[in-house]
Each structure stands twice: as structure tokens, then as C-alpha cells.
C-alpha positions as CSV (number, residue, x, y, z in Angstrom):
1,M,68.5,-36.0,22.8
2,G,65.4,-34.1,23.9
3,R,62.0,-35.7,23.9
4,T,58.5,-34.4,24.1
5,H,56.0,-36.2,26.3
6,E,52.2,-36.1,26.0
7,R,51.6,-36.6,29.7
8,I,53.2,-36.8,33.1
9,D,53.1,-40.5,33.9
10,G,55.3,-43.5,34.4
11,R,59.0,-42.9,34.7
12,L,58.6,-39.2,34.0
13,R,56.2,-38.8,37.0
14,D,58.4,-41.0,39.2
15,F,61.4,-38.8,38.3
16,I,59.8,-35.4,39.1
17,E,58.2,-36.7,42.3
18,A,61.5,-38.0,43.5
19,Q,63.4,-34.7,43.1
20,P,64.0,-32.7,46.4
21,V,64.2,-29.4,44.5
22,F,62.6,-27.8,41.4
23,F,62.7,-24.4,39.8
24,T,59.9,-22.1,38.6
25,A,60.3,-19.3,36.0
26,T,57.8,-16.6,35.2
27,A,57.9,-13.2,33.6
28,P,55.5,-10.2,33.2
29,L,54.2,-9.2,29.7
30,S,56.3,-6.1,29.8
31,G,59.5,-6.5,27.8
32,D,61.5,-4.7,30.4
33,G,59.9,-6.4,33.4
34,T,61.7,-8.6,35.9
35,I,62.0,-12.3,35.0
36,N,61.6,-14.4,38.1
37,L,63.4,-17.7,38.7
38,S,62.8,-19.4,42.1
39,P,64.0,-22.7,43.7
40,K,61.3,-24.7,45.4
41,G,61.8,-27.5,47.9
42,L,60.4,-29.0,51.1
43,R,59.4,-32.7,50.6
44,G,55.7,-33.1,50.2
45,S,55.0,-29.6,48.8
46,F,54.6,-30.7,45.2
47,A,51.9,-33.0,43.7
48,V,51.0,-34.4,40.4
49,L,47.2,-33.9,40.2
50,D,46.7,-35.7,36.9
51,E,48.6,-36.5,33.6
52,R,48.7,-32.8,32.6
53,T,48.3,-30.9,35.9
54,V,50.7,-30.4,38.8
55,A,50.5,-28.2,41.8
56,Y,52.8,-26.9,44.6
57,L,52.4,-25.0,47.8
58,D,53.4,-21.3,47.8
59,F,54.8,-20.5,51.2
60,A,55.6,-17.2,52.9
61,G,58.6,-15.3,51.6
62,S,59.9,-11.9,50.8
63,N,58.3,-11.5,47.4
64,A,55.3,-12.7,45.4
65,E,56.6,-12.4,41.9
66,T,55.3,-15.8,40.7
67,V,51.8,-15.0,42.0
68,A,51.9,-11.5,40.3
69,H,53.1,-12.9,37.0
70,L,50.5,-15.7,37.0
71,R,47.7,-13.3,37.8
72,E,48.8,-11.1,34.9
73,N,49.5,-13.7,32.2
74,G,49.6,-17.3,33.5
75,R,52.9,-18.3,31.8
76,I,55.1,-20.5,33.9
77,T,57.9,-23.1,33.4
78,L,58.8,-25.7,36.0
79,M,62.2,-27.5,35.8
80,W,63.6,-30.5,37.6
81,C,67.3,-31.6,37.3
82,A,68.8,-35.0,38.3
83,F,71.5,-34.1,40.8
84,S,71.9,-37.8,41.5
85,G,71.4,-40.9,39.4
86,P,71.2,-40.9,35.6
87,P,71.4,-37.4,34.0
88,N,68.0,-35.8,33.2
89,I,66.3,-32.5,33.0
90,V,62.5,-32.2,32.7
91,R,60.6,-29.0,31.9
92,V,56.9,-28.4,32.1
93,H,55.9,-25.3,30.2
94,G,52.3,-24.3,30.9
95,R,49.7,-22.1,32.3
96,G,49.6,-21.5,36.0
97,E,47.1,-20.1,38.5
98,P,47.4,-19.2,42.2
99,V,44.6,-20.6,44.2
100,F,44.1,-18.6,47.3
101,R,42.7,-19.6,50.7
102,D,39.3,-18.3,50.0
103,D,38.9,-20.2,46.8
104,P,36.2,-23.0,46.9
105,R,38.8,-25.4,45.4
106,W,41.2,-24.9,48.4
107,G,39.9,-27.8,50.5
108,E,40.2,-30.4,47.8
109,L,43.6,-29.1,46.6
110,I,45.2,-28.9,50.1
111,G,44.2,-32.6,50.6
112,R,46.6,-33.5,47.8
113,F,49.6,-32.6,50.1
114,P,49.2,-35.0,53.0
115,D,53.0,-35.4,53.7
116,I,53.8,-31.9,54.8
117,D,52.6,-29.8,57.7
118,H,51.7,-26.7,55.7
119,S,50.6,-24.9,58.9
120,R,54.3,-24.4,59.7
121,H,55.2,-22.5,56.6
122,G,52.9,-19.5,56.2
123,L,51.0,-21.0,53.3
124,R,49.8,-18.3,50.9
125,A,48.5,-20.1,47.9
126,I,48.5,-23.3,45.9
127,I,50.0,-22.9,42.4
128,V,48.2,-25.1,39.9
129,V,49.9,-25.6,36.6
130,T,48.4,-27.1,33.4
131,A,51.1,-28.5,31.1
132,E,51.1,-27.3,27.5
133,L,54.5,-28.7,26.6
134,I,56.4,-31.4,28.5
135,R,60.1,-32.0,27.5
136,D,63.1,-33.8,28.9
137,T,66.7,-33.4,27.9
138,C,70.0,-35.1,28.7
139,G,71.3,-33.1,31.7
140,Y,74.9,-34.3,31.0
141,A,76.3,-31.0,32.4
142,V,74.3,-31.0,35.6
143,P,76.6,-31.7,38.5
144,L,76.2,-34.7,40.8
145,M,75.3,-33.6,44.3
146,T,74.1,-35.3,47.4
147,Y,70.8,-34.4,49.0
148,E,71.1,-34.3,52.8
149,S,67.8,-33.0,54.1
150,D,65.3,-30.1,53.9
151,R,66.4,-27.1,55.9
152,P,64.3,-26.7,59.0
153,L,64.6,-22.8,59.0
154,H,61.5,-22.0,57.0
155,G,59.2,-24.1,59.1
156,S,60.7,-22.9,62.4
157,R,60.5,-19.2,61.2
158,F,56.8,-19.3,60.2
159,A,55.4,-21.9,62.6
160,R,55.0,-19.2,65.2
161,E,52.8,-17.0,63.0
162,T,49.1,-16.8,63.3
163,D,46.9,-15.7,60.3
164,E,46.8,-12.2,61.8
165,S,50.6,-11.9,62.4
166,L,51.3,-13.4,59.0
167,D,49.0,-10.8,57.4
168,A,50.9,-8.1,59.2
169,Y,54.2,-9.5,58.1
170,F,53.0,-9.5,54.4
171,H,51.7,-5.9,54.8
172,K,55.2,-4.8,55.9
173,K,57.0,-6.4,53.0
174,E,57.5,-4.2,49.9
175,H,56.9,-6.8,47.2
176,I,54.1,-9.0,48.5
177,A,50.9,-7.1,47.6
178,T,52.6,-5.6,44.6
179,S,55.4,-7.1,42.5
180,I,58.8,-5.5,41.8
181,D,57.3,-4.2,38.5
182,G,54.1,-2.9,40.2
183,L,51.8,-5.8,39.3
184,P,49.1,-7.0,41.7
185,G,50.6,-9.7,43.9
186,L,49.2,-11.5,46.9
187,P,45.7,-10.2,47.7
188,L,45.6,-8.7,51.1
189,P,44.3,-8.9,53.8
190,L,45.2,-12.6,53.9
191,P,42.1,-14.7,54.2
192,P,42.1,-16.9,57.3
193,T,43.2,-20.5,57.0
194,P,40.1,-22.6,56.2
195,A,39.1,-25.0,59.0
């Protein structure tokens, strides 16, 4: 039932780009470290960069576990489920890297997300993932659900933040600069948003 793909193209690309939510999973190298599993949404915050590379926008939140794990070891799995239409699950296992605002690649990468106003969400990084294994499976047990819309809460919460107030917000949070397991997380102070 499962199938391995050499690249993200055709129907596979169409499928993952059409999903309103996907999930990320990372873990530290330590055997007793905290495994992180996160849902990601917001239309326009995910992009296929090429046949083996994808990226998504990493917005403000209470933790920075994905960033910390990627900085330590780079391992990441992304997963999409068909909650409507034909059943399908796609996983991209690969190596990820957080690209921060002061990285020279920022300008080119941010241009790959033209359909979202990233200034409203406290953008911290762009996560770039290079696929090492691409697989799909049946998804027969995934429930059928109806997508209504993105929640407006994240955008309305962080739209009022400036770079300075966002940096102060991150400094107050326990697990932004350092992960739950004590790994380096988001580098602070937060660089200003490039012009």
C-alpha cells in the first residue's frame, strides 16, 4: 500500500500544497529528550521550493523546539493527511534547517511565500527541509473532516507586535531561547525584519 517517491512533483506536489494543515516531528539526540510534534497551518505558509526541497514559515509561539532540534541534529519529518477526498498520507523524512532573519538567503526565501502577510504573525524563521525519503500510505483510518477556514487569532495576536516588542515577548518565554531539554533555540536578540 505504501509507495516511495523520488521527488515531490505531479499529483504528490498537488496533494501536499492543497492541504490546509500538516504536522512536523523532531527530536533531540538524547534518548530521554522531548520529542516534538507540531501542527502547522495558515494558507500560504508552506512552499515547495524544488523536487526535493520544501519550506515553511516558523511563526511566533510559546516554544522553539523544532528550531532547537534542527540546530542540534537537523532531523525532521513532515506529514500531510487527506481529511477530505481520497484517503492519503504523505511523509517527507529529511534534514531541516532554520533560516533566520539575518541570513543572506532570507530575501530570496521569503519571496516564495507571496500569498501570506507574514508581517502579521511574528515570523521568526523559515524552515527549509531537504527530503531524504518521500513516502505515501493509504490513510484509510484518517477521518473525513471539513475545513472551514484558518483561525484569525494568530494574526490578530501578533500583528500588533513590532520587532522590539516581539523580541521582548520571546525573552519572557521560558522555552524560546532554550528548548525544554536545554538546547539552544531561537537566537536572541531577534534580528530586525529585513527591509
